[in-house]
C-alpha positions in Angstrom: 111.7 51.3 153.4 114.1 53.3 155.4 113.3 53.4 159.2 114.2 55.9 161.9 114.3 54.0 165.1 111.2 51.9 165.3 109.1 54.2 163.1 109.2 54.2 159.3 109.8 57.4 157.3 107.0 58.5 154.9 107.4 56.5 151.7 105.6 59.3 149.9 108.4 61.6 150.9 111.1 59.1 150.1 109.8 58.3 146.6 109.2 62.0 146.0 112.7 62.9 147.0 114.1 60.1 144.9 112.2 61.5 142.0 114.0 64.8 142.4 111.1 66.9 143.5 113.3 69.2 145.5 115.5 70.3 142.6 115.9 73.5 140.7 118.2 74.8 137.8 119.9 78.4 137.5 118.3 78.7 134.0 115.4 76.3 133.9 115.8 75.1 132.6 118.3 74.3 131.0 116.6 69.9 132.3 114.2 64.8 132.8 114.2 66.6 129.7 111.6 69.2 130.2 111.6 72.8 129.0 112.8 74.8 131.9 114.5 78.1 131.8 118.2 78.4 132.5 118.6 80.3 135.7 121.4 81.9 136.8 121.8 79.9 138.8 122.1 82.3 140.0 122.2 81.0 139.8 121.8 81.5 137.1 120.6 78.2 135.8 122.9 76.3 135.5 126.9 74.4 134.6 127.6 74.9 131.0 129.4 72.7 128.6 133.0 73.5 128.5 133.0 76.0 125.7 131.6 79.2 127.1 131.0 81.2 123.9 130.5 80.7 120.2 133.5 81.6 118.1 131.5 82.0 114.9 132.3 85.2 113.0 129.9 87.9 114.1 127.2 89.0 111.7 128.1 92.5 110.5 124.6 93.7 109.8 123.7 96.5 112.1 120.3 96.3 113.8 117.7 98.6 112.3 114.2 99.6 113.2 112.7 98.0 110.1 110.6 94.9 110.7 112.8 92.0 109.4 111.2 89.8 106.8 110.1 86.3 107.7 112.4 83.5 106.6 110.7 81.1 104.2 110.9 77.4 105.1 113.3 75.5 103.0 112.1 72.3 101.2 115.6 70.9 101.1 116.4 68.3 103.8 119.6 69.0 105.6 122.2 66.3 105.2 123.8 64.6 108.2 127.5 64.7 107.9 130.2 63.6 110.3 131.9 66.7 111.7 135.4 67.2 110.6 138.1 69.2 112.2 138.4 72.7 110.6 141.7 74.0 109.4 143.3 76.1 112.1 143.2 79.8 111.5 146.3 81.8 110.9 148.0 82.4 114.3 148.4 85.9 115.4 151.6 86.8 117.3 151.2 86.5 121.0 151.9 89.9 122.7 152.5 89.6 126.4 151.7 92.5 128.8 154.4 95.1 129.4 156.1 94.0 132.7 156.7 97.6 133.6 153.0 98.5 133.6 150.8 98.5 136.7 149.7 94.9 137.2 146.3 96.1 138.3 145.7 98.0 135.1 146.9 95.2 133.0 144.6 92.7 134.7 141.6 95.0 134.3 142.2 95.1 130.5 142.8 91.4 130.3 139.5 90.7 132.2 137.7 92.7 129.5 139.5 90.9 126.7 138.6 87.5 128.3 135.0 88.5 128.7 134.7 89.7 125.1 136.2 86.3 124.0 133.8 84.3 126.1 130.7 86.1 125.1 132.0 86.3 121.5 129.7 89.2 120.6 126.9 86.6 120.9 123.6 88.2 121.5 122.0 85.1 123.0 124.8 84.4 125.5 124.7 88.1 126.5 121.0 88.4 127.2 120.5 84.9 128.6 123.7 84.6 130.8 124.9 87.9 132.0 122.8 90.0 134.3 123.9 93.4 133.1 126.2 93.1 130.0 125.9 96.8 129.4 127.9 97.4 132.6 130.8 95.7 130.9 130.7 97.7 127.7 128.4 95.4 125.6 126.0 97.6 123.7 123.2 96.1 121.6 124.8 97.4 118.3 128.0 95.5 119.3 126.2 92.2 119.8 125.5 91.2 116.3 126.0 87.5 116.3 122.7 85.7 117.0 123.9 82.1 117.0 122.3 79.8 119.4 125.1 77.8 121.0 125.3 74.3 119.6 127.6 71.3 120.0 130.4 71.5 117.5 133.6 69.4 117.8 135.0 71.5 115.0 135.7 74.4 117.3 138.0 72.5 119.7 141.3 73.3 118.1 140.7 77.0 117.5 139.2 77.5 121.0 142.2 75.7 122.6 144.6 78.0 120.8 142.7 81.1 121.7 142.5 80.1 125.4 146.2 79.2 125.6 147.0 82.8 124.4 144.7 84.3 127.0 146.2 82.1 129.8 149.7 83.0 128.7 148.8 86.7 129.2 147.3 85.8 132.6 150.4 83.9 133.7 152.6 86.9 132.8 150.8 89.2 135.3 152.5 90.0 138.6 150.1 88.4 141.0 151.5 90.4 144.0 150.7 93.7 142.4 146.9 92.9 142.2 144.2 94.1 144.6 142.6 91.6 146.9 139.5 91.5 144.6 141.6 91.0 141.5 143.5 88.2 143.2 140.2 86.4 143.7 139.3 87.0 140.0 142.8 85.9 138.9 142.5 82.6 140.9 139.0 82.0 139.4 140.2 82.5 135.9 143.2 80.2 136.3 140.9 77.5 137.5 138.4 78.2 134.7 141.1 77.9 132.0 142.4 74.7 133.5 139.1 72.9 134.0 137.7 74.1 130.6 140.7 72.8 128.8 140.3 69.4 130.4 136.6 69.4 129.8 137.0 70.3 126.1 139.3 67.4 125.6 136.6 65.0 126.9 133.4 66.7 125.8 132.6 64.6 122.8 130.3 62.4 125.0 128.2 65.3 126.1 124.5 65.2 125.2 123.1 68.0 123.1 119.5 67.1 124.0 119.3 66.4 127.7 118.5 69.6 129.7 119.4 68.1 133.1 122.9 67.0 132.4 126.3 68.6 132.8 125.9 70.9 129.8 124.3 74.3 129.9 120.9 72.8 129.5 120.7 71.1 126.2 119.3 72.5 123.0 115.8 73.3 124.5 117.1 75.6 127.1 116.7 78.6 124.8 112.9 78.2 124.9 112.9 79.2 128.6 115.5 81.9 128.0 113.4 83.4 125.2 110.3 83.3 127.3 112.1 85.3 130.0 113.8 87.8 127.8 112.7 91.4 128.3 111.6 93.1 125.1 111.9 96.8 125.4 113.0 98.2 122.1 112.8 97.3 118.4 116.4 96.1 118.6 115.3 93.5 121.1 112.5 92.4 118.7 115.0 92.0 115.8 117.4 90.1 118.0 114.6 87.8 119.2 113.5 87.0 115.7 117.1 86.3 114.6 117.4 83.8 117.5 114.3 82.0 116.4 115.7 81.9 112.8 118.8 80.2 114.2 116.8 77.3 115.7 116.5 75.0 112.6 120.3 74.8 112.1 120.8 74.3 115.8 118.4 71.3 115.7 120.2 69.8 112.7 123.6 70.3 114.4 122.4 68.3 117.4 121.4 65.4 115.1 124.7 65.6 113.3 126.6 65.6 116.7 124.6 62.5 117.9 125.4 60.7 114.7 129.1 61.5 115.2 129.0 60.2 118.7 127.4 57.0 117.5 129.9 56.5 114.7 133.0 57.4 116.7 132.2 56.0 120.1 129.2 53.7 119.8 127.5 56.1 122.1 123.7 56.2 121.5 121.5 58.6 123.4 119.2 57.0 126.0 115.7 56.3 124.9 114.4 58.5 127.8 116.4 61.5 126.4 115.3 60.8 122.8 111.6 60.4 123.6 111.6 63.5 125.7 113.4 65.6 123.1 110.9 64.4 120.4 108.0 65.2 122.7 109.4 68.6 123.6 109.8 69.5 120.0 106.2 68.6 119.3 105.1 70.6 122.3 107.0 73.7 121.2 105.6 73.4 117.7 102.0 73.4 119.0 100.4 76.7 118.1 97.4 76.1 120.5 99.5 76.3 123.6 102.8 78.1 122.7 104.3 80.3 125.3 106.5 82.0 122.7 103.3 83.2 121.0 101.5 84.4 124.1 104.5 85.9 125.9 105.8 87.7 122.8 102.4 89.3 122.1 102.0 90.4 125.6 105.4 92.0 125.7 105.0 93.7 122.3 101.6 95.2 123.2 103.2 96.7 126.2 105.8 98.5 124.2 105.7 102.2 123.2 105.3 101.6 119.4 102.7 102.5 116.8 99.9 100.0 116.7 100.6 99.0 113.1 104.2 98.3 114.0 103.2 96.1 117.0 100.8 94.2 114.8 103.5 93.6 112.2 105.9 92.2 114.7 103.2 90.0 116.3 102.1 88.7 112.9 105.7 88.0 111.8 106.4 86.1 115.0 103.3 84.0 114.6 104.1 83.3 110.9 107.6 82.1 111.8 106.6 80.0 114.8 103.7 78.3 112.9 105.7 78.0 109.7 109.5 77.4 109.4 110.1 76.8 113.1 107.2 74.3 113.4 108.5 72.5 110.3 112.0 72.3 111.7 110.8 71.1 115.1 108.5 68.4 113.6 111.4 67.2 111.3 113.7 67.1 114.4 111.1 65.0 116.3 110.9 62.5 113.4 114.6 62.3 112.7 115.8 62.1 116.3 113.9 58.9 116.9 116.3 56.9 114.8 118.6 57.1 117.9 115.9 55.5 120.0 117.8 52.3 120.7 117.8 50.4 124.0 121.3 49.0 123.3 123.0 51.2 125.9 120.2 51.3 128.4 122.1 49.4 131.1 125.5 51.1 130.6 127.1 53.8 132.6 129.4 56.4 131.1 132.5 54.6 132.2 131.8 51.7 129.9 132.2 53.8 126.7 135.5 54.6 125.1 136.8 57.7 126.9 133.7 57.7 129.1 135.5 57.3 132.5 137.8 60.2 131.7 134.9 62.3 130.5 132.9 61.5 133.7 135.8 62.3 135.9 136.4 65.8 134.3 132.6 66.5 134.1 132.3 65.8 137.9 135.2 68.1 138.6 133.6 70.8 136.5 130.2 70.4 138.2 131.5 70.3 141.7 134.6 72.4 141.5 136.8 69.9 143.4 139.9 67.9 142.6 138.5 64.6 143.8 138.1 61.2 142.1 134.6 59.6 141.9 135.5 57.1 144.7 136.6 59.9 147.0 133.4 61.8 146.4 131.4 58.6 146.9 133.1 58.0 150.3 132.5 61.7 151.3 128.8 61.7 150.6 128.3 58.2 152.1 130.0 59.2 155.3 127.8 62.3 155.7 124.6 60.3 154.9 125.4 57.6 157.5 126.2 60.3 160.1 122.8 61.9 159.4 121.0 58.6 159.7 122.7 57.8 162.9 121.7 61.2 164.3 118.1 60.7 163.4 117.9 57.3 164.8 119.3 58.6 168.0 116.8 61.4 168.1 113.9 59.0 167.4 114.9 56.8 170.3 115.7 59.4 173.0 113.2 62.0 171.8 110.1 60.1 170.7 108.0 63.2 171.2 110.0 65.0 168.6 109.6 62.2 166.1 105.8 62.4 166.7 106.1 66.1 165.8 107.9 65.2 162.7 105.2 62.7 161.7 102.6 65.4 162.4 104.5 67.8 160.2 104.1 65.5 157.2 100.5 64.8 158.0 99.8 68.5 157.8 99.1 68.7 161.5 102.2 70.6 162.6 101.3 74.3 163.1 103.7 76.6 161.4 103.8 80.3 162.1 102.7 81.2 158.5 100.2 79.9 156.0 102.2 77.1 154.3 100.1 77.4 151.1 100.6 81.1 150.7 103.7 82.3 148.9 103.0 85.8 150.2 103.0 84.7 153.8 106.0 82.4 153.4 108.1 85.1 151.7 107.2 87.8 154.2 107.8 85.5 157.2 111.3 84.1 156.1 112.5 87.5 154.9 112.0 88.8 158.4 112.9 85.7 160.4 116.2 85.1 158.6 117.4 88.7 158.7 119.3 88.2 161.9 121.6 85.6 160.2 121.5 86.5 156.5 122.0 89.9 154.8 118.4 90.0 153.7 118.6 93.7 153.3 120.5 93.0 150.0 117.5 91.2 148.5 116.3 92.9 145.3 112.7 93.5 144.5 111.1 90.3 143.4 107.8 88.5 142.8 106.7 84.9 142.9 104.5 83.4 140.2 103.4 80.0 138.8 105.4 78.4 136.0 103.8 78.5 132.5 101.9 75.3 132.0 104.3 74.1 129.3 107.2 74.2 131.8 105.3 72.4 134.6 105.4 68.7 135.4 109.1 68.1 134.9 112.1 67.8 137.3 111.9 71.5 138.4 109.4 72.5 141.0 110.8 76.0 141.1 113.5 78.2 139.7 114.9 81.7 140.0 114.9 84.1 137.1 117.9 86.5 137.3 117.9 90.0 135.8 118.1 90.2 132.0 119.6 92.8 129.8 118.1 96.2 130.5 115.3 94.7 132.6 114.4 96.9 135.6 111.2 94.9 136.6 111.2 92.8 139.8 113.1 89.5 139.6 111.1 86.3 139.6 110.8 83.0 141.4 108.6 80.6 139.4 107.1 77.6 141.0 105.1 74.5 140.0 102.3 74.1 142.6 101.1 70.8 141.0 104.3 68.8 141.5 104.0 65.7 143.7 104.9 66.4 147.3 105.4 70.1 146.6 103.2 71.4 149.5 105.5 69.7 152.0 108.5 71.5 150.5 107.0 74.8 149.5 108.6 77.0 152.2 112.0 75.4 151.9 112.1 75.6 148.1 111.2 79.3 148.1 114.2 79.7 150.5 116.3 77.7 148.2 115.5 79.9 145.2 115.5 83.3 146.6 114.9 84.0 150.3 118.5 83.4 151.4 119.3 81.1 148.5 120.1 81.9 144.8 118.6 85.4 144.6 120.5 86.6 147.7 123.6 84.7 146.6 123.6 86.7 143.3 123.1 90.0 145.1 126.0 89.3 147.4 128.4 88.3 144.6 127.2 91.1 142.4 130.2 93.4 142.9 132.7 90.6 143.0 131.9 88.7 139.8 132.7 89.8 136.3 134.3 87.5 133.8 133.8 84.4 135.9 130.1 84.9 135.9 130.2 83.0 132.6 131.2 79.8 134.4 128.8 78.3 136.9 130.2 75.8 139.3 127.0 74.2 140.6 128.7 72.6 143.6 129.1 76.1 145.0 125.8 77.6 143.8 123.5 74.7 144.4 125.4 73.7 147.6 124.7 77.1 149.1 121.0 76.9 148.1 120.6 73.4 149.6 122.3 74.6 152.8 119.8 77.4 153.1 116.9 75.1 152.3 118.0 72.7 155.0 118.6 75.5 157.5 115.3 77.3 156.8 113.2 75.1 159.1 114.8 76.3 162.3 113.7 79.9 161.5 110.1 78.6 161.7 110.7 77.8 165.4 111.3 74.0 164.9 113.4 72.2 167.4 116.9 71.0 166.4 115.5 67.4 166.3 112.7 68.3 164.0 115.1 70.3 161.8 117.3 67.2 161.6 114.4 65.0 160.7 113.3 67.3 158.0 116.8 67.9 156.6 117.1 64.1 156.1 113.9 64.1 154.1 115.2 67.0 152.0 118.5 65.4 151.2 118.1 61.6 151.6 116.8 60.9 148.0 119.3 63.1 146.3 122.1 61.7 148.4 121.2 58.1 147.3 120.9 59.3 143.7 124.3 61.0 143.8 125.8 57.8 145.2 124.1 55.8 142.5 125.4 58.2 139.9 129.0 57.9 141.0 128.7 54.1 141.4 127.2 53.5 137.9 128.8 56.2 135.8 132.1 56.5 137.5 132.9 53.2 139.3 131.3 50.7 136.9 128.6 49.2 139.1 126.1 46.9 137.5 122.3 47.2 138.0 122.3 44.3 140.4 125.2 45.9 142.4 123.1 49.1 142.7 120.0 47.2 143.7 121.8 45.4 146.5 123.3 48.7 147.8 120.1 50.6 147.8 118.3 47.7 149.5 120.4 48.5 152.6 118.7 51.8 152.7 115.2 50.4 152.4 114.7 51.3 148.7 112.4 48.8 146.9 113.5 47.2 143.7 111.0 49.2 141.6 112.3 52.5 143.0 115.9 51.3 142.6 115.2 50.7 138.9 113.9 54.3 138.6 117.1 55.6 140.2 119.3 53.5 137.9 117.5 54.7 134.8 117.8 58.4 135.9 121.5 58.3 136.6 122.1 56.6 133.2 120.0 59.3 131.5 121.4 62.4 133.3 124.9 61.8 134.6 126.0 64.1 137.4 122.6 65.8 137.9 122.2 65.2 141.7 125.9 65.6 142.6 126.0 69.4 143.0 123.0 69.3 145.4 124.2 66.4 147.5 128.0 67.1 147.6 127.6 70.9 147.5 125.3 71.0 150.6 127.7 68.9 152.6 130.8 70.7 151.6 129.1 74.1 152.3 128.1 72.9 155.8 131.6 71.7 156.5 133.1 75.0 155.5 130.5 76.8 157.7 131.5 74.6 160.7 135.2 75.3 160.1 134.5 79.0 160.0 132.6 78.8 163.3 135.4 77.0 165.0 137.9 79.5 163.7 135.8 82.4 165.0 134.4 80.9 168.1 135.1 84.0 170.2 133.8 86.6 167.7 131.3 84.8 165.5 129.0 87.0 163.5 126.7 84.6 161.6 125.4 87.2 159.2 128.9 88.3 158.3 129.9 84.6 157.8 127.1 84.1 155.3 127.7 87.4 153.5 131.4 86.7 153.2 130.7 83.2 151.8 128.2 84.4 149.2 130.4 87.4 148.2 133.1 85.0 146.8 130.9 84.0 143.9 130.9 80.8 141.9 134.2 79.0 141.6 135.9 75.9 142.9 135.7 74.9 146.5 139.5 75.1 146.8 139.3 78.8 146.0 136.2 79.3 148.2 138.1 77.7 151.1 141.2 79.9 150.5 139.2 83.2 150.6 136.6 82.1 153.2 138.8 80.5 155.8 142.1 82.2 155.0 143.4 85.1 157.0 
């Protein structure tokens, strides 16, 4: 057990934080492998696998107002075939921009072209990723491809060729002729193309089933996305049904991809991932407690349609969910368990062929930094040790503050709001933080409990960004039954919306277009963690108590991030990790749990741990540079307005003149 001075930290908090009870995901997600919706992380919900859009040819059928017929379940068992590389398509001649044209105009056109490429006319990506696709010229009749993104190695060559052409056009633009906002977007796109190309070369060890890894949430992310989709018109209902009808093939593609990984790399999915995927499939198939049944019916009944039309859509949805989709999910649950081998249970990613290279690029994609695993390890460890030293000093010279800290976690510390009331917490922090954060930019929102099927996983809360055409209030969903949640309730609400992701999205709203398709979680989650750690001081807590609480909020995820880097990137054995964690007072049983988690979900804790520390360092650097004219609210607004990208670009535009 870790001790501050002569007094021990609460083991309940330590174990809770090690279990990840302070985490969230842009689309809940998607996450260990529970059904959570993808947020935006803001969020938006989260880093996606390298390919950002499906390149499948769009379906040419125009949406109609006729209720689509239900697809009958097929009795033919899909065969599992090793993916093969498709023949490259005929290359079109590359036409570079006219050098005599206004660079600003050329760049605006290229942004739209890149956006159309990334979204690929894909309905699912549009409605689940972009906040307002219609603002960028994407009308519903244009989005006719309803493919749910899956994991195909066959797309690599064609996507590489397409992106090289787009990057060549970008390179040909006169950077000096762009506006300041366009220069930021240009720099973001250059980084996107570079990191995505590197990620695509290494992505064959990505997992299609784990919703908490470096991908965009795994194959079950779409359940949360479908649950959150606004259904306003019959076109929406038709699109929704087509998405459901794409699920069986998506599930089979995941099985094929896992078999390919096993055959080519000897990489077998972790038993934890496999079990969870099988259990999730069964849960989704259960007609007795199916959120896709209940939420769909509720939304359809609220629509302005004839009653007989509503009944037809509701009946069709129920027939498909309880028929073909249920059959496909149950088959997936059975078939996926053939991968339930413990042969790789004690192996980090770096032990597989290409695993070290994959992990290295994955971490750079997640964090948005050009640092090796050892450099990141040293950076996080140095911050952790500094925080421990500070807390030990406070505990020794300010024992009364440590007593207040213990009282806080015993429920005896009196806070200026009802800590169990989301209404009181939201109202209090919205007012208290307004002097240092641009809270006036917060959109209308509401806070509600997660649906039961999304509860009990690794997310205790998540932010739901605006969806296509949705004018209703935005949402923060929370799980009030998660272990240790009451102790974190206020700070988690700040993380998700009250200064965190929701405000982050609002500030970047006018400065993010194409790059909204890429989520660098080091930046997005780093900001939200920074807000979560800072929030305590707005409740009138002393700097010492704020420091004690910050350590509780970050200690577990810091240790898990260090374990992740050590095991997956540096090749530590289980015994090496046990010995290291023992220095921080982590019992062997808890160390085993940490080891299993970092094997099962590589990279998961890194954006929270590294991102918070990097964000804090950048804030400190800004304060030093503006010591004579510091405006904290403007500092925060400027930082958030940059939008998701690499930390190198953030530093350039945040600290640069």
